[in-house]
C-alpha positions in Angstrom: -13.2 31.0 -52.4 -11.5 28.2 -50.5 -13.3 26.4 -47.7 -11.3 24.1 -45.5 -13.1 22.1 -42.8 -10.7 22.0 -39.9 -12.7 19.1 -38.3 -12.0 16.9 -41.4 -8.4 18.0 -42.0 -5.8 15.7 -40.4 -2.9 18.0 -41.2 -1.2 15.9 -43.9 -0.3 19.1 -45.8 -0.8 17.6 -49.2 -2.7 20.7 -50.2 0.4 22.9 -49.4 2.6 20.6 -51.5 0.4 20.5 -54.6 -0.8 24.2 -54.7 1.1 25.8 -57.6 0.5 29.3 -56.2 1.4 28.5 -52.5 -2.0 29.7 -51.3 -1.8 27.7 -48.0 0.2 28.5 -44.9 1.0 26.1 -42.2 0.5 27.7 -38.8 3.1 27.5 -36.1 0.7 26.4 -33.5 -1.3 23.1 -33.4 -5.0 23.0 -32.9 -6.8 21.1 -30.0 -6.2 17.8 -31.7 -2.5 18.5 -32.1 -2.8 19.1 -35.8 -1.3 21.9 -37.8 -4.2 22.6 -40.1 -3.2 24.6 -43.2 -4.9 28.0 -43.7 -5.7 29.4 -47.1 -4.0 32.8 -46.5 -3.5 34.0 -50.0 -6.8 33.3 -51.6 -6.5 36.3 -54.0 -3.8 34.5 -56.0 -5.7 31.2 -56.2 -6.2 30.2 -59.9 -9.0 27.7 -58.8 -7.1 24.8 -60.4 -8.6 22.6 -57.6 -5.5 20.5 -57.1 -5.9 20.9 -53.4 -9.5 19.8 -53.5 -8.7 16.8 -55.7 -5.7 15.7 -53.7 -7.2 16.0 -50.2 -7.6 12.5 -48.9 -10.2 13.7 -46.3 -12.2 15.8 -48.7 -11.8 18.7 -46.3 -11.3 21.3 -49.0 -13.9 22.9 -51.3 -12.8 25.4 -54.0 -15.6 27.6 -55.4 -15.1 29.9 -58.4 -16.7 31.9 -61.1 -17.3 28.8 -63.2 -19.6 27.2 -60.7 
């Protein structure tokens, strides 16, 4: 399961760039702060490689899996 804290995310979209399975989608609309916070739409294809979690500069992403 992928948890993304929209309050911490600043919309840099590094997670969308590094995800090898393209789990994240960038919404068309901005949030209240004017950020386009990625949404983990395709969690069922996530391999839990944790690249998104490791690369997130704001530590807004947490990937949980069977190995935890």
